[in-house]
Structures are given as structure tokens and as C-alpha cells.
C-alpha atoms as one frame of an Amber mdcrd trajectory, in Angstrom:
protein
  11.763  -4.114 -18.083  11.311  -2.545 -21.501   8.245  -1.716 -23.562   7.451
  -4.587 -25.807   7.144  -3.411 -29.394   4.212  -5.734 -29.966   2.303  -4.350
 -26.988   2.909  -0.819 -28.180   1.724  -1.688 -31.674  -1.403  -3.333 -30.313
  -2.131  -0.353 -28.100  -1.734   2.038 -31.006  -4.233  -0.068 -32.908  -6.676
   0.336 -30.037  -6.556  -3.259 -28.809  -6.889  -3.280 -25.033  -4.446  -5.269
 -22.922  -6.593  -5.177 -19.778  -8.690  -7.298 -17.515 -11.806  -5.638 -18.881
 -12.909  -4.308 -22.225 -14.059  -1.157 -20.433 -10.458  -0.143 -19.767  -9.167
   2.164 -22.494  -6.198   1.092 -24.608  -3.565   3.800 -24.475  -0.223   3.948
 -26.252   2.723   5.448 -24.330   2.720   8.670 -26.327  -0.966   9.169 -25.516
  -0.584   8.860 -21.750  -1.468  11.886 -19.619   1.249  13.704 -17.707   0.437
  11.806 -14.494  -0.867   8.269 -13.947  -1.686   5.983 -11.035   0.678   3.115
 -10.185  -0.507   0.234  -8.006   1.909  -2.033  -6.137   0.273  -5.340  -5.228
   0.831  -9.052  -4.660  -1.126 -12.128  -5.715  -1.968 -15.413  -4.053  -0.366
 -17.494  -6.819   2.891 -15.475  -6.718   3.544 -13.451  -3.585   5.994 -10.981
  -5.082   5.793  -7.328  -6.144   3.602  -6.582  -9.156   2.642  -3.287 -10.804
  -0.563  -2.149 -12.438  -1.355   1.264 -13.853  -4.407   3.391 -14.518  -5.349
   6.798 -15.850  -8.534   7.101 -13.757  -7.772   5.049 -10.621 -10.616   2.635
 -11.368  -9.635   0.728 -14.532  -6.309  -1.041 -14.169  -3.870  -2.664 -16.586
  -0.948  -4.940 -15.817   2.582  -3.623 -16.148   5.614  -5.712 -17.119   3.446
  -8.206 -18.974   1.860  -9.333 -15.709   5.176 -10.665 -14.379   6.659  -9.822
 -10.959   8.876  -6.754 -10.906  10.780  -7.583  -7.698  11.254 -10.665  -5.500
  13.378  -9.308  -2.622  16.298 -11.191  -4.215  14.740 -14.532  -3.247  11.863
 -16.203  -5.083  10.930 -18.060  -1.888  10.256 -14.877   0.117   6.555 -14.163
   0.548   6.280 -10.459  -0.287   2.832  -9.678   1.083   1.089  -6.312   1.466
   3.545  -4.134  -0.492   3.343  -0.438   0.393   5.043   1.931  -2.041   5.456
   5.687  -1.766   7.845   8.406  -2.886   9.605  10.920  -0.669  11.448  14.050
  -1.769  14.221  15.247   0.533  16.763  17.914  -0.354  15.456  17.941  -3.907
  15.947  14.199  -4.445  12.943  11.897  -4.914  13.306   8.302  -3.740  10.766
   5.496  -3.895  10.484   3.464  -0.703   8.891   0.023  -0.445   7.973  -1.876
   2.706   6.243  -5.243   2.889   5.315  -8.158   5.114   7.578 -11.186   5.391
   5.245 -14.151   5.033   2.844 -15.015   7.841   4.786 -15.381  11.062   8.047
 -13.458  11.142   9.036 -10.675  13.570  10.604  -8.559  10.818   9.478  -6.449
   7.894  11.334  -5.504   4.713  12.395  -2.126   3.326  13.817  -1.326  -0.104
  14.431   1.882  -2.035  14.789   2.852  -5.680  15.256   5.845  -7.954  13.394
   4.331 -10.913  10.910   1.725  -9.570  12.926  -0.969 -11.337  16.238  -1.364
  -9.501  15.881  -1.883  -5.758  18.444  -1.926  -2.954  18.451  -1.894   0.811
  19.034   1.469   2.479  22.767   0.758   2.621  22.917  -0.051  -1.089  23.168
  -3.826  -0.667  21.263  -6.203  -2.913  20.789  -9.224  -0.671  17.593 -10.445
   0.949  19.048 -10.165   4.427  20.016  -6.517   3.941  16.368  -5.491   3.534
  15.103  -6.996   6.792  14.153  -4.773   9.716  13.586  -6.711  12.931  10.819
  -4.903  14.768   9.195  -7.505  17.061  11.950 -10.018  17.865  12.340  -9.153
  21.563  15.963  -8.052  21.187  17.549  -4.676  22.043  14.455  -3.592  23.997
  12.128  -4.353  21.094   8.749  -5.960  21.880   8.262  -9.626  21.103   5.549
 -10.959  18.801   5.379 -13.776  16.245   4.368 -11.534  13.350   4.534  -8.039
  11.827   1.820  -7.541   9.229   1.092  -4.982   6.504   3.766  -2.361   7.258
   3.324   1.136   5.890   5.099   4.427   6.490   4.418   8.143   6.523   7.141
  10.732   6.040   6.558  13.896   8.091   8.726  16.709   6.667   8.475  18.933
   9.748  10.005  16.136  11.859  12.187  14.823   9.021  11.102  11.375  10.179
   9.688   8.274   8.604   7.028   6.761  10.873   6.682   3.041  10.094   3.683
   1.153  11.462   2.322  -2.396  11.275   0.161  -4.778  13.312   1.461  -7.546
  15.568  -0.183 -10.208  17.692   0.432  -9.434  21.370  -1.350 -11.372  24.091
  -4.922 -11.904  22.891  -5.111  -9.612  19.837  -3.420  -7.733  17.030  -2.608
  -4.076  17.628  -0.559  -1.509  15.735   3.008  -0.536  16.610   5.208   2.283
  15.316   8.911   3.002  14.984  10.626   6.009  13.435  13.807   6.578  11.461
  15.613   9.229   9.441  17.943   6.917   7.539  16.352   3.425   7.524  19.435
   2.220   9.391  18.690   3.162  12.995  15.204   2.990  14.471  13.419   4.058
  17.633  12.148   1.344  19.940   8.768   0.162  18.611   5.813   1.324  20.706
   2.056   0.802  20.540   0.473   3.248  18.093  -3.185   2.236  17.966  -5.269
  -0.169  20.009  -9.036   0.272  19.557  -9.677  -2.382  22.214 -10.133  -5.233
  19.756  -8.059  -6.971  17.105  -7.304  -4.586  14.244  -4.955  -4.911  11.262
  -4.043  -3.257   7.950  -3.784   0.379   9.084  -3.240   2.809   6.201  -2.750
   6.524   6.871  -3.482   9.592   4.749  -2.758  13.120   5.900  -5.298  15.845
   5.169  -4.291  19.214   6.627  -3.179  18.722  10.221  -5.061  15.445  10.670
  -3.811  11.934  10.004  -6.699   9.750   8.883  -6.301   6.040   9.561  -8.322
   3.333   7.833  -8.082  -0.168   9.241  -9.710  -3.581   9.338 -11.877  -4.639
  12.247 -10.656  -8.217  12.558 -13.299  -9.471  14.982 -15.398 -12.443  13.929
 -18.647 -11.249  12.447 -17.165  -7.814  11.646 -14.333  -7.876   9.045 -15.002
  -4.373   7.769 -13.154  -1.050   7.366 -13.182   1.538  10.147 -11.861   5.115
  10.397  -9.743   6.737  13.117  -7.843  10.041  13.383  -4.898  11.591  15.208
  -2.910  14.816  15.063   0.468  13.060  15.343   2.085   9.718  14.635   4.223
  10.180  17.753   2.364   8.345  20.558   3.819  10.805  23.090   1.896  13.618
  21.403  -1.406  12.056  20.358  -3.057   8.717  19.692  -5.457   7.414  17.078
  -9.063   7.195  18.135 -12.167   6.255  16.248 -14.237   3.265  15.184 -16.466
   4.909  12.571 -17.509   2.487   9.808 -16.610   3.458   6.254 -18.849   1.023
   4.386 -22.666   0.984   4.449 -24.301  -0.995   7.236 -25.908  -3.348   4.711
 -22.571  -4.183   3.017 -22.106  -7.771   4.155 -18.931  -8.836   2.292 -15.882
  -9.438   4.508 -13.023  -7.132   3.487  -9.495  -6.078   4.464  -6.447  -4.197
   3.153  -7.862  -0.680   2.745  -5.975   1.759   0.520  -6.807   5.453   0.114
  -5.160   7.820  -2.366  -5.706  11.364  -3.557  -7.005  11.771  -7.079  -4.879
  13.261  -9.821  -5.720  16.939  -9.706  -6.532  16.730  -6.004 -10.320  16.683
  -6.273 -11.157  14.121  -3.630  -9.986  10.609  -2.838 -10.346   7.087  -4.157
 -10.214   4.095  -1.872 -10.305   0.353  -2.339 -10.468  -2.748  -0.202  -9.651
  -6.421  -0.721 -12.516  -8.934  -0.766 -10.251 -11.616   0.654 -12.705 -14.529
   0.891 -12.226 -16.468  -2.308  -9.698 -13.895  -3.554 -12.543 -11.898  -5.093
 -10.409  -8.897  -6.006 -10.830  -5.235  -5.132 -13.859  -2.999  -4.805 -13.590
   0.783  -4.990 -15.130   3.831  -3.351 -14.632   7.609  -3.499 -15.151  10.694
  -1.351 -14.668  14.446  -1.628 -13.030  14.904   1.788 -11.632  12.629   4.467
 -12.898  15.050   7.105 -16.428  14.834   5.748 -16.109  11.121   5.068 -18.741
  11.119   2.338 -17.692   7.744   0.935 -19.693   6.318  -1.949 -19.263   2.768
  -3.203 -18.484   2.412  -6.901 -20.257  -0.519  -8.591 -17.856  -3.304  -9.507
 -19.146  -3.156 -13.084 -17.724   0.382 -13.318 -14.185  -0.753 -12.479 -11.642
  -3.236 -13.859  -9.168  -5.244 -11.796  -6.044  -7.004 -12.975  -5.926 -10.800
 -12.408  -5.412 -12.089  -8.854  -4.819  -8.606  -7.398  -4.535  -8.353  -3.604
  -3.986  -5.547  -1.083  -1.122  -3.196  -2.010  -1.029   0.579  -2.441  -1.318
   3.333  -5.060   0.801   6.383  -5.867   0.747   9.001  -8.611   3.796   9.037
 -10.882   4.772  11.023 -13.997   4.243   9.461 -17.413   8.008   9.248 -17.917
   8.339   7.009 -14.857   5.641   4.627 -16.053   6.840   4.051 -19.612   9.894
   1.917 -18.657   7.622  -0.265 -16.499   5.227  -1.255 -19.257
């Protein structure tokens, strides 16, 4: 992926390459020091796509709107991509996990130093090398037909990656967790969060000593975003609890796939959710503190989505990391 000279010229002339005229056109040399990068998939092409933004609300396609990674197989359904960076021993690595289609008992993991070239944890570049079987019933692992929307949180004090997802067990979906230090060996998956009803799409943000979880209430007639908290992602220490609604009581659109990210500069948080019925794109919200939970919806007219965007995640990256992706 290289910057197209034509796109750069157009941007320098002030011609926006966005989904909305309200998004500012910005040439690479005018970018701020830090920008937001969204990893997402689409219904037409379930692969990894990137979008970028300077304010977290107005988004532009990267790589000319083409997929940036296909898990080395165009037929793999890369759903719900979760991307984050982790710095260990002075080295920053980007890690990507994602769902494998609809009904598979494995998830995928990849890592990269530049957001362009991806490998499995062992350095291999084959589809099979990225699979992590978490719910296949083998080697003391639980058995379930699916493993949806995996995400991870790195806890420096433990030097552990906690990886969590939802699986259908008995009569409902609940969230499981496994941990690893090297993405090669994993603890036996255990239940992480069961609010007593079907729940999916857990995303976790740490604020101080509290892990805040945002998830989808999957019950018929609900389909909204709820909030839970815990002091540890180790089920032996603490468990998530909470069913507090995030959206206003009169918000009647069915949603899923919550994402929450800190703003550049650290003054509060931005969140979004996927209006999945009819692939209606994302809607955004913001708050000053996860503890306070003072979420305010942002009117859709004040934001700009890229075409066909679904679910995904957002991180903050330096300008120098974005430029090769454009």
C-alpha cells in the first residue's frame, strides 16, 4: 500500500475523498501528530479494512477502500476485527483478532509491526497458522459451535493477554476468556461473563483499576448496549457484573458491536455501535468518564461513515504509521 500521487494532489487541492462533504480533506503533510485508525469489515467483502479520522467522528477510507488483509485466503470471513497495539520491552506490536465466519469453534490472531504485513505469532503466513481453537472440545477446552467477536486486553502487571469472545452454550451465548503470554500456549477457556441472558460483542476499556465492559443484550425485543464492570479479567479474582443501559430509553433502533476508545489528548471517550438491521452504518456517542457514564448521543448528521462499515475497533496511531496506509 502506497500513497497514490493523485489522491495526494487532490487532497492538497482541498478535494475531499470521504463519505461526506463535512469531512475535512487533509494532505499527509498536514496531518496532526496522532490520528484515529478504524479496523472494520463490510457485508459485501468480509475482510480487514481501514479508515482514518482526525476527530473520531468523520472517517475516510484508507487504501482506496480496498481490503488491507484477507487472512491469506479470500474465502475466509474476517468478521469483527479487533486491533490494538501492545508495547513490551520497548517494542510495539500490533495484534489483530477476528471471528471466523458464523459457526466455527476457532478465532484468528495475527501480528504486525507496520499494520501492513501480517503474520501468525510464529511468523508463518498461512491461514491455518493464525487459527486458535478455543471451543472445539479438545484438550479440556469447552465445546461450542461458534466463537464470536474476539477481543483482547493486555495487562502489564500480569504480563498476560486476556482474550475473550462469546459462544453459544446450551440455551444462550455467554462470554469466555483465555490468557496467553506468547500467543502460542493458552490457558483453558473459562466463563468470563454471564449476565443470565444471551449477550455478545463484549468490548473492554480500562479506566484506573476498573475494567469497563460494554456488550449487546441479544434478547428479542432488547438488542441494545449495556455496561458492566470488574476489577480483574481473571475469573478467579473477580467477575463482570452490571446491566446498566448505555443508550436512552427512547432509543428504539436495534444495535450491536459497541466500540469505546479514548480521545486523542485523553479528554473523555468516544463510542460507536453498529445499526445492524439493514446495514445502516455506525452511530456515535461520547462521555467524559466511564465511571460517571455520562454518555451523550451524537446526531448522525454530525458524523461521517465510510461505505458499508460494520463493527470493528479504533486505536490511536502516529501520523507516520498512517501515511503508508493511505
